[in-house]
C-alpha positions as a Markdown table, in Angstrom:
| # | Residue | x | y | z |
|---|---|---|---|---|
| 1 | Unk | 179.7 | 79.7 | -78.0 |
| 2 | Unk | 179.6 | 83.2 | -79.3 |
| 3 | Unk | 180.4 | 84.0 | -82.9 |
| 4 | Unk | 183.6 | 85.8 | -81.9 |
| 5 | Unk | 184.7 | 82.7 | -79.5 |
| 6 | Unk | 184.0 | 80.7 | -83.0 |
| 7 | Unk | 186.2 | 82.9 | -85.2 |
| 8 | Unk | 188.9 | 83.1 | -82.7 |
| 9 | Unk | 189.2 | 79.5 | -82.2 |
| 10 | Unk | 189.0 | 79.0 | -85.9 |
| 11 | Unk | 191.9 | 81.5 | -86.6 |
| 12 | Unk | 194.0 | 79.9 | -84.0 |
| 13 | Unk | 193.4 | 76.4 | -85.5 |
| 14 | Unk | 194.6 | 77.9 | -89.0 |
| 15 | Unk | 197.5 | 79.6 | -87.1 |
| 16 | Unk | 196.4 | 83.1 | -88.1 |
| 17 | Unk | 195.7 | 86.0 | -86.2 |
| 18 | Unk | 192.2 | 88.2 | -86.1 |
| 19 | Unk | 192.2 | 91.5 | -88.0 |
| 20 | Unk | 189.8 | 93.7 | -86.4 |
| 21 | Unk | 189.1 | 97.2 | -87.9 |
| 22 | Unk | 187.4 | 100.0 | -86.4 |
| 23 | Unk | 184.8 | 102.2 | -88.1 |
| 24 | Unk | 182.8 | 105.0 | -86.6 |
| 25 | Unk | 179.0 | 104.1 | -87.3 |
| 26 | Unk | 177.5 | 106.8 | -89.6 |
| 27 | Unk | 181.0 | 108.3 | -91.1 |
| 28 | Unk | 181.4 | 110.1 | -93.2 |
| 29 | Unk | 177.8 | 109.6 | -94.1 |
| 30 | Unk | 175.3 | 107.1 | -92.5 |
| 31 | Unk | 174.6 | 105.6 | -95.9 |
| 32 | Unk | 178.2 | 104.7 | -96.3 |
| 33 | Unk | 178.6 | 102.3 | -93.3 |
| 34 | Unk | 177.0 | 99.2 | -94.7 |
| 35 | Unk | 179.2 | 99.4 | -97.7 |
| 36 | Unk | 182.3 | 100.2 | -95.7 |
| 37 | Unk | 181.6 | 97.1 | -93.3 |
| 38 | Unk | 181.2 | 94.8 | -96.2 |
| 39 | Unk | 184.4 | 96.1 | -97.9 |
| 40 | Unk | 186.1 | 95.5 | -94.9 |
| 41 | Unk | 185.2 | 92.0 | -94.8 |
| 42 | Unk | 185.9 | 91.6 | -98.3 |
| 43 | Unk | 189.6 | 92.6 | -97.7 |
| 44 | Unk | 190.2 | 90.0 | -95.1 |
| 45 | Unk | 188.5 | 91.4 | -91.8 |
| 46 | Unk | 187.5 | 88.9 | -89.2 |
| 47 | Unk | 185.6 | 90.9 | -86.8 |
| 48 | Unk | 184.6 | 94.6 | -87.0 |
| 49 | Unk | 184.7 | 97.3 | -84.2 |
| 50 | Unk | 181.6 | 99.7 | -84.9 |
| 51 | Unk | 182.2 | 102.8 | -83.0 |
| 52 | Unk | 178.9 | 104.4 | -81.4 |
| 53 | Unk | 178.9 | 108.3 | -81.6 |
| 54 | Unk | 179.3 | 109.9 | -78.4 |
| 55 | Unk | 179.7 | 113.7 | -77.5 |
| 56 | Unk | 182.5 | 113.3 | -74.9 |
| 57 | Unk | 184.8 | 110.4 | -75.9 |
| 58 | Unk | 187.5 | 110.4 | -73.3 |
| 59 | Unk | 189.7 | 107.7 | -74.9 |
| 60 | Unk | 189.5 | 108.8 | -78.4 |
| 61 | Unk | 192.0 | 111.1 | -80.1 |
| 62 | Unk | 190.9 | 113.9 | -82.6 |
| 63 | Unk | 190.5 | 111.6 | -85.7 |
| 64 | Unk | 188.0 | 109.5 | -84.1 |
| 65 | Unk | 186.5 | 112.5 | -82.0 |
| 66 | Unk | 186.0 | 114.2 | -85.4 |
| 67 | Unk | 184.2 | 110.9 | -87.2 |
| 68 | Unk | 181.9 | 110.6 | -83.8 |
| 69 | Unk | 181.2 | 114.5 | -84.2 |
| 70 | Unk | 180.2 | 114.1 | -87.8 |
| 71 | Unk | 177.9 | 111.2 | -87.0 |
| 72 | Unk | 176.1 | 112.9 | -84.4 |
| 73 | Unk | 175.4 | 115.9 | -86.6 |
| 74 | Unk | 173.8 | 113.2 | -89.0 |
| 75 | Unk | 171.7 | 112.1 | -86.2 |
| 76 | Unk | 173.3 | 108.7 | -85.6 |
| 77 | Unk | 172.5 | 107.3 | -82.2 |
| 78 | Unk | 172.4 | 103.9 | -80.6 |
| 79 | Unk | 168.9 | 103.2 | -82.4 |
| 80 | Unk | 170.6 | 103.9 | -85.7 |
| 81 | Unk | 173.7 | 101.7 | -85.0 |
| 82 | Unk | 171.6 | 98.8 | -84.2 |
| 83 | Unk | 169.9 | 99.6 | -87.5 |
| 84 | Unk | 172.9 | 99.2 | -89.3 |
| 85 | Unk | 173.9 | 96.0 | -87.8 |
| 86 | Unk | 170.8 | 94.6 | -88.7 |
| 87 | Unk | 171.2 | 95.6 | -92.5 |
| 88 | Unk | 174.7 | 94.1 | -92.4 |
| 89 | Unk | 173.4 | 90.9 | -91.0 |
| 90 | Unk | 170.8 | 90.7 | -93.8 |
| 91 | Unk | 173.9 | 89.6 | -96.1 |
| 92 | Unk | 176.7 | 88.5 | -93.6 |
| 93 | Unk | 175.6 | 86.0 | -90.8 |
| 94 | Unk | 179.0 | 85.3 | -90.0 |
| 95 | Unk | 181.4 | 88.2 | -89.5 |
| 96 | Unk | 181.3 | 89.2 | -85.8 |
| 97 | Unk | 180.1 | 92.7 | -84.7 |
| 98 | Unk | 181.6 | 94.3 | -81.5 |
| 99 | Unk | 180.0 | 97.9 | -80.5 |
| 100 | Unk | 182.6 | 100.2 | -78.9 |
| 101 | Unk | 181.8 | 103.1 | -77.2 |
| 102 | Unk | 180.8 | 105.0 | -73.7 |
| 103 | Unk | 178.2 | 104.1 | -71.0 |
| 104 | Unk | 176.1 | 107.3 | -71.8 |
| 105 | Unk | 174.6 | 106.0 | -75.1 |
| 106 | Unk | 173.6 | 102.6 | -73.5 |
| 107 | Unk | 172.1 | 104.0 | -70.4 |
| 108 | Unk | 170.2 | 106.4 | -72.6 |
| 109 | Unk | 168.9 | 103.7 | -74.7 |
| 110 | Unk | 167.7 | 101.6 | -71.5 |
| 111 | Unk | 166.0 | 105.1 | -70.2 |
| 112 | Unk | 164.4 | 105.5 | -73.8 |
| 113 | Unk | 163.1 | 101.8 | -74.3 |
| 114 | Unk | 163.3 | 100.0 | -71.1 |
| 115 | Unk | 165.4 | 98.3 | -68.4 |
| 116 | Unk | 167.9 | 95.9 | -70.1 |
| 117 | Unk | 166.5 | 96.8 | -73.6 |
| 118 | Unk | 170.0 | 97.6 | -75.1 |
| 119 | Unk | 171.2 | 93.9 | -74.6 |
| 120 | Unk | 168.0 | 92.5 | -76.0 |
| 121 | Unk | 167.7 | 94.7 | -79.0 |
| 122 | Unk | 171.5 | 94.6 | -79.6 |
| 123 | Unk | 171.1 | 90.8 | -79.6 |
| 124 | Unk | 168.2 | 90.7 | -82.0 |
| 125 | Unk | 170.2 | 93.1 | -84.3 |
| 126 | Unk | 173.1 | 90.8 | -84.4 |
| 127 | Unk | 175.6 | 92.2 | -82.1 |
| 128 | Unk | 178.4 | 89.7 | -81.0 |
| 129 | Unk | 180.1 | 91.8 | -78.4 |
| 130 | Unk | 180.1 | 95.2 | -76.7 |
| 131 | Unk | 183.3 | 97.3 | -75.4 |
| 132 | Unk | 182.2 | 100.0 | -73.1 |
| 133 | Unk | 185.4 | 102.2 | -72.4 |
| 134 | Unk | 184.0 | 103.5 | -68.8 |
| 135 | Unk | 182.1 | 100.6 | -67.3 |
| 136 | Unk | 184.7 | 99.1 | -64.8 |
| 137 | Unk | 185.0 | 95.3 | -64.8 |
| 138 | Unk | 184.1 | 95.3 | -60.8 |
| 139 | Unk | 180.5 | 96.7 | -61.7 |
| 140 | Unk | 179.9 | 94.4 | -64.8 |
| 141 | Unk | 179.2 | 90.9 | -63.2 |
| 142 | Unk | 175.4 | 91.4 | -64.1 |
| 143 | Unk | 175.8 | 93.0 | -67.4 |
| 144 | Unk | 178.4 | 90.5 | -68.6 |
| 145 | Unk | 176.2 | 87.7 | -67.6 |
| 146 | Unk | 173.2 | 89.3 | -69.4 |
| 147 | Unk | 175.2 | 89.6 | -72.5 |
| 148 | Unk | 176.4 | 85.7 | -72.2 |
| 149 | Unk | 172.8 | 84.6 | -71.9 |
| 150 | Unk | 172.3 | 86.5 | -75.3 |
| 151 | Unk | 175.5 | 84.9 | -76.8 |
| 152 | Unk | 177.4 | 88.0 | -76.8 |
| 153 | Unk | 180.6 | 88.9 | -75.1 |
| 154 | Unk | 181.8 | 91.8 | -73.0 |
| 155 | Unk | 185.3 | 93.2 | -74.1 |
| 156 | Unk | 187.6 | 95.2 | -71.7 |
| 157 | Unk | 190.4 | 97.3 | -72.6 |
| 158 | Unk | 193.8 | 96.9 | -70.7 |
| 159 | Unk | 196.8 | 99.5 | -70.5 |
| 160 | Unk | 200.5 | 99.4 | -69.9 |
| 161 | Unk | 199.5 | 100.9 | -66.3 |
| 162 | Unk | 197.1 | 98.1 | -65.9 |
| 163 | Unk | 198.0 | 96.3 | -62.4 |
| 164 | Unk | 197.9 | 92.5 | -61.9 |
| 165 | Unk | 194.7 | 93.1 | -59.7 |
| 166 | Unk | 193.2 | 94.9 | -62.7 |
| 167 | Unk | 193.9 | 92.1 | -65.0 |
| 168 | Unk | 192.4 | 89.6 | -62.5 |
| 169 | Unk | 189.3 | 91.8 | -62.3 |
| 170 | Unk | 189.1 | 92.0 | -66.0 |
| 171 | Unk | 189.5 | 88.3 | -66.5 |
| 172 | Unk | 186.6 | 87.4 | -64.0 |
| 173 | Unk | 184.0 | 89.0 | -66.4 |
| 174 | Unk | 185.6 | 89.3 | -69.9 |
| 175 | Unk | 184.9 | 87.1 | -72.7 |
| 176 | Unk | 185.6 | 86.9 | -76.7 |
| 177 | Unk | 188.7 | 88.9 | -76.4 |
| 178 | Unk | 190.5 | 91.8 | -74.5 |
| 179 | Unk | 192.0 | 94.8 | -76.0 |
| 180 | Unk | 195.4 | 95.9 | -75.1 |
| 181 | Unk | 195.8 | 99.4 | -75.5 |
| 182 | Unk | 199.5 | 99.9 | -76.6 |
| 183 | Unk | 199.9 | 103.6 | -75.7 |
| 184 | Unk | 199.6 | 105.5 | -72.8 |
| 185 | Unk | 197.1 | 108.1 | -74.3 |
| 186 | Unk | 194.3 | 108.6 | -76.9 |
| 187 | Unk | 193.7 | 106.7 | -80.0 |
| 188 | Unk | 196.0 | 107.7 | -82.9 |
| 189 | Unk | 198.6 | 109.2 | -80.4 |
| 190 | Unk | 202.2 | 108.3 | -80.3 |
| 191 | Unk | 204.5 | 106.0 | -81.9 |
| 192 | Unk | 204.0 | 102.2 | -81.1 |
| 193 | Unk | 207.0 | 100.4 | -79.3 |
| 194 | Unk | 206.5 | 96.9 | -80.6 |
| 195 | Unk | 209.1 | 95.7 | -78.0 |
| 196 | Unk | 207.1 | 97.1 | -74.9 |
| 197 | Unk | 204.2 | 95.3 | -76.2 |
| 198 | Unk | 205.8 | 92.1 | -76.9 |
| 199 | Unk | 207.0 | 92.2 | -73.1 |
| 200 | Unk | 203.9 | 93.0 | -71.7 |
| 201 | Unk | 201.7 | 90.2 | -73.4 |
| 202 | Unk | 203.1 | 87.4 | -71.2 |
| 203 | Unk | 202.1 | 89.4 | -68.0 |
| 204 | Unk | 198.7 | 89.9 | -69.3 |
| 205 | Unk | 198.2 | 85.9 | -70.3 |
| 206 | Unk | 199.3 | 85.1 | -66.9 |
| 207 | Unk | 195.8 | 86.4 | -65.7 |
| 208 | Unk | 193.8 | 86.5 | -68.8 |
| 209 | Unk | 193.0 | 83.2 | -70.6 |
| 210 | Unk | 191.2 | 84.5 | -73.8 |
| 211 | Unk | 192.8 | 85.9 | -76.7 |
| 212 | Unk | 194.6 | 89.3 | -76.6 |
| 213 | Unk | 194.0 | 91.9 | -79.3 |
| 214 | Unk | 196.2 | 95.2 | -79.6 |
| 215 | Unk | 195.4 | 98.6 | -80.9 |
| 216 | Unk | 196.2 | 102.2 | -80.6 |
| 217 | Unk | 199.1 | 102.9 | -82.9 |
| 218 | Unk | 199.0 | 100.3 | -85.5 |
| 219 | Unk | 198.9 | 102.2 | -88.6 |
| 220 | Unk | 200.7 | 100.1 | -91.5 |
| 221 | Unk | 201.1 | 96.6 | -92.8 |
| 222 | Unk | 204.4 | 96.2 | -91.3 |
| 223 | Unk | 203.5 | 97.1 | -87.7 |
| 224 | Unk | 200.5 | 94.9 | -88.0 |
| 225 | Unk | 202.7 | 91.9 | -89.2 |
| 226 | Unk | 205.0 | 92.6 | -86.1 |
| 227 | Unk | 202.2 | 92.8 | -83.7 |
| 228 | Unk | 200.3 | 90.1 | -85.1 |
| 229 | Unk | 203.4 | 87.8 | -84.3 |
| 230 | Unk | 202.7 | 88.1 | -80.8 |
| 231 | Unk | 199.1 | 89.1 | -80.4 |
| 232 | Unk | 196.1 | 87.2 | -81.2 |
| 233 | Unk | 194.4 | 90.0 | -82.9 |
| 234 | Unk | 195.6 | 93.5 | -84.4 |
| 235 | Unk | 193.2 | 96.5 | -84.2 |
| 236 | Unk | 193.3 | 99.2 | -86.5 |
| 237 | Unk | 191.1 | 102.5 | -86.2 |
| 238 | Unk | 192.5 | 105.8 | -86.7 |
| 239 | Unk | 194.4 | 105.3 | -89.7 |
| 240 | Unk | 191.3 | 103.6 | -91.6 |
| 241 | Unk | 189.2 | 106.7 | -90.6 |
| 242 | Unk | 191.8 | 108.9 | -91.9 |
| 243 | Unk | 191.7 | 106.9 | -95.2 |
| 244 | Unk | 187.9 | 107.1 | -95.6 |
| 245 | Unk | 187.8 | 110.8 | -95.0 |
| 246 | Unk | 190.6 | 111.5 | -97.2 |
| 247 | Unk | 189.3 | 109.0 | -100.2 |
| 248 | Unk | 188.1 | 110.8 | -103.3 |
| 249 | Unk | 184.4 | 111.0 | -103.7 |
| 250 | Unk | 182.7 | 107.2 | -104.3 |
| 251 | Unk | 186.2 | 105.6 | -103.6 |
| 252 | Unk | 185.9 | 105.3 | -100.1 |
| 253 | Unk | 184.9 | 101.7 | -99.9 |
| 254 | Unk | 187.3 | 100.5 | -102.3 |
| 255 | Unk | 190.3 | 102.5 | -100.3 |
| 256 | Unk | 188.8 | 100.6 | -97.2 |
| 257 | Unk | 188.9 | 97.2 | -99.1 |
| 258 | Unk | 192.3 | 97.6 | -100.3 |
| 259 | Unk | 194.0 | 98.8 | -97.1 |
| 260 | Unk | 192.4 | 95.7 | -95.4 |
| 261 | Unk | 193.9 | 93.4 | -98.1 |
| 262 | Unk | 197.4 | 94.7 | -97.5 |
| 263 | Unk | 197.1 | 94.3 | -93.7 |
| 264 | Unk | 195.6 | 90.7 | -94.3 |
| 265 | Unk | 198.4 | 90.1 | -96.6 |
| 266 | Unk | 201.2 | 91.2 | -94.3 |
| 267 | Unk | 199.7 | 89.4 | -91.3 |
| 268 | Unk | 199.4 | 86.2 | -93.2 |
| 269 | Unk | 202.9 | 86.3 | -94.7 |
């Protein structure tokens, strides 16, 4: 059983929902990432999604695009991201880490280091799951099997426009959890309609029998609490990136910890 599955099962048994914050690795500075990761856990995060910087992030809105561009300017690539995970694992062996990004950095890593090197090196670093936005499920059978052989999960996005067939394709290869994109748009765009989310989840669960997380548009404790009442996990990204960017010098980690604690308290109420 993967670390993600273990955490999800433990939360379900306790009647609680997973809180999954998203950080861009290397933002605002590479030296800040480790402290931010630990601060999120201290604030109540159950799983961390760590963004892999990429120059053409099709699913990301301006907030996360800007963070990725800053990380790239600092020279952060897949190798640096894996090093950050290894450093995190030196003092935290329990919190699952999901790498979220795009095909190009993965393929480029394999070109540089050898076929399937990404999977083996990610496992050695302590990665627990991978979400590659532009990997279609019908082309991921072998990749998913390779990850499972290393006790890692392959996570997929579902959207309001996803058909029953697409949900079935995702269900055939996904593990850990699926990530329901609650908006028709990029990260951080639009206003979340919680009624639409609540109506969509039963349809997803007809096909997908692993936990369902919801993200894109969750920006405060009240919305997180509402979504947590119907979903298995709540994912928060753009708002957290904005808080980190706006924090006074030296205070980003405390702001991140405090924000997570506020969300966690609301979800557990």
